[in-house]
PLY file of the C-alpha trace (Angstrom):
ply
format ascii 1.0
element vertex 158
property float x
property float y
property float z
element edge 157
property int vertex1
property int vertex2
end_header
11.72 4.62 -15.18
12.06 8.20 -14.24
9.71 9.53 -16.96
7.12 6.85 -15.85
7.16 8.30 -12.24
6.81 11.80 -13.47
3.47 10.86 -15.06
1.09 11.72 -12.27
2.79 15.22 -11.79
2.67 15.74 -15.55
-1.11 14.93 -15.68
-2.05 16.99 -12.65
-0.06 19.91 -14.16
-1.97 19.44 -17.56
-5.20 19.41 -15.60
-4.24 22.74 -13.93
-3.75 21.23 -10.48
-0.93 20.48 -8.04
-2.38 17.04 -7.25
-4.43 14.22 -8.69
-8.17 13.88 -7.89
-9.65 10.45 -8.63
-13.06 11.84 -8.97
-12.02 14.45 -11.51
-9.99 12.01 -13.59
-12.97 9.38 -13.45
-15.32 12.12 -14.63
-13.05 13.40 -17.40
-14.28 12.84 -21.01
-12.44 9.69 -22.32
-11.33 11.41 -25.56
-10.09 14.69 -23.82
-8.30 12.49 -21.21
-6.44 10.67 -24.21
-5.62 14.01 -25.74
-4.23 15.20 -22.32
-1.98 12.29 -22.13
-1.11 12.41 -25.72
0.15 15.97 -26.01
3.79 16.37 -26.52
5.68 14.95 -24.84
3.25 12.04 -24.13
2.85 10.84 -20.76
3.23 7.23 -21.74
4.43 5.23 -24.86
0.80 4.23 -25.42
-1.10 7.31 -24.15
-4.63 5.99 -25.32
-4.33 2.65 -23.58
-2.77 4.27 -20.38
-5.61 6.98 -20.28
-8.15 4.25 -20.29
-6.38 2.26 -17.54
-5.97 5.29 -15.44
-9.61 6.21 -15.75
-10.60 2.74 -14.82
-8.59 2.83 -11.82
-9.93 6.14 -10.72
-13.51 4.99 -11.38
-12.86 1.98 -9.13
-11.41 4.23 -6.48
-14.49 6.49 -6.63
-16.84 3.39 -6.56
-15.16 1.37 -3.80
-13.06 3.93 -1.80
-14.97 7.14 -2.20
-12.12 8.61 -4.47
-9.51 8.15 -1.65
-6.65 6.05 -2.77
-5.09 5.77 0.63
-8.33 4.08 1.77
-7.07 1.09 -0.12
-4.53 0.49 2.43
-5.40 2.66 5.58
-7.48 -0.12 7.43
-6.29 -3.37 6.04
-5.81 -5.64 8.91
-3.32 -7.98 7.19
-1.13 -8.19 4.41
-3.21 -10.81 2.73
-6.15 -8.47 2.94
-4.18 -5.51 1.54
-2.78 -7.74 -1.25
-6.27 -8.82 -2.12
-7.58 -5.22 -2.18
-4.58 -4.12 -4.42
-5.10 -7.10 -6.70
-8.70 -6.25 -7.18
-7.66 -2.86 -8.62
-7.96 -2.47 -12.56
-4.75 -2.99 -14.08
-3.15 -4.73 -11.14
-2.04 -8.39 -11.39
-0.30 -10.59 -8.68
3.21 -9.05 -9.52
2.13 -5.37 -9.61
0.05 -5.77 -6.42
3.09 -7.51 -4.49
5.40 -4.65 -5.69
2.92 -1.93 -4.64
2.52 -3.69 -1.30
6.20 -3.84 -0.74
6.53 -0.17 -1.70
3.82 0.68 0.92
5.63 -1.25 3.58
9.19 -0.30 2.78
8.78 3.30 1.85
5.52 4.57 3.55
5.36 2.42 6.88
2.12 0.58 5.78
2.86 -2.49 7.59
-0.16 -4.60 8.35
0.44 -8.10 9.94
2.12 -10.42 7.42
2.69 -7.71 4.76
6.25 -8.99 3.84
4.99 -12.49 3.20
2.00 -11.10 1.23
4.59 -9.17 -0.88
6.45 -12.38 -1.73
10.11 -11.89 -2.67
9.46 -8.15 -3.14
8.97 -7.71 0.64
12.40 -9.22 1.66
14.55 -6.80 3.49
17.71 -5.69 1.92
16.76 -6.86 -1.69
16.92 -4.57 -4.75
14.28 -6.20 -7.03
11.82 -3.40 -7.78
10.69 0.28 -7.30
9.91 -0.60 -3.83
13.71 -0.78 -3.03
14.57 2.56 -4.67
15.58 5.26 -2.32
18.18 7.15 -4.41
20.64 6.78 -7.14
22.74 3.99 -5.63
19.75 1.83 -4.98
18.39 2.63 -8.49
21.54 1.28 -9.90
21.12 -1.86 -7.91
17.63 -2.53 -9.06
18.38 -1.85 -12.64
21.40 -4.24 -12.38
19.17 -6.88 -10.71
16.44 -6.54 -13.59
19.31 -6.80 -16.31
20.58 -10.01 -14.62
17.03 -11.45 -14.50
16.55 -10.72 -18.25
19.90 -12.31 -19.08
19.10 -15.30 -17.03
15.60 -15.53 -18.70
17.09 -15.34 -22.07
19.77 -18.11 -21.31
17.05 -20.31 -19.96
15.21 -20.13 -23.24
0 1
1 2
2 3
3 4
4 5
5 6
6 7
7 8
8 9
9 10
10 11
11 12
12 13
13 14
14 15
15 16
16 17
17 18
18 19
19 20
20 21
21 22
22 23
23 24
24 25
25 26
26 27
27 28
28 29
29 30
30 31
31 32
32 33
33 34
34 35
35 36
36 37
37 38
38 39
39 40
40 41
41 42
42 43
43 44
44 45
45 46
46 47
47 48
48 49
49 50
50 51
51 52
52 53
53 54
54 55
55 56
56 57
57 58
58 59
59 60
60 61
61 62
62 63
63 64
64 65
65 66
66 67
67 68
68 69
69 70
70 71
71 72
72 73
73 74
74 75
75 76
76 77
77 78
78 79
79 80
80 81
81 82
82 83
83 84
84 85
85 86
86 87
87 88
88 89
89 90
90 91
91 92
92 93
93 94
94 95
95 96
96 97
97 98
98 99
99 100
100 101
101 102
102 103
103 104
104 105
105 106
106 107
107 108
108 109
109 110
110 111
111 112
112 113
113 114
114 115
115 116
116 117
117 118
118 119
119 120
120 121
121 122
122 123
123 124
124 125
125 126
126 127
127 128
128 129
129 130
130 131
131 132
132 133
133 134
134 135
135 136
136 137
137 138
138 139
139 140
140 141
141 142
142 143
143 144
144 145
145 146
146 147
147 148
148 149
149 150
150 151
151 152
152 153
153 154
154 155
155 156
156 157
């Protein structure tokens, strides 16, 4: 998990930047972007597929939000609207959109009316289900324990 969340920083550094720019990533040559993500250590287990997904997301941000990721949530009037915007992003299904919505609400005070309900169980206060609930080593351990238990329960149900 820690390696995954260092990915954006790693990509920015490899591009010679301190931050990410959706316009620059969207315009990057696809083969060159794959090479950037593939150089050792690779940014992702499947750098080619991840490079394509990242570029598709950035192209969508450029097309619909003028390259400004924060515009996705900045003026959303309700949690339902924000969930719809997130769900419309390339690579985002319902679960990822709900987790991201919970992350915005719990960690970044992006709390349009009904955000907890739109985030589903990930929006519940005091839970430790996802990255939205990680604030340090203790909560990280709780999220990992929750995920391990969920895997055990799913395996037992089969």
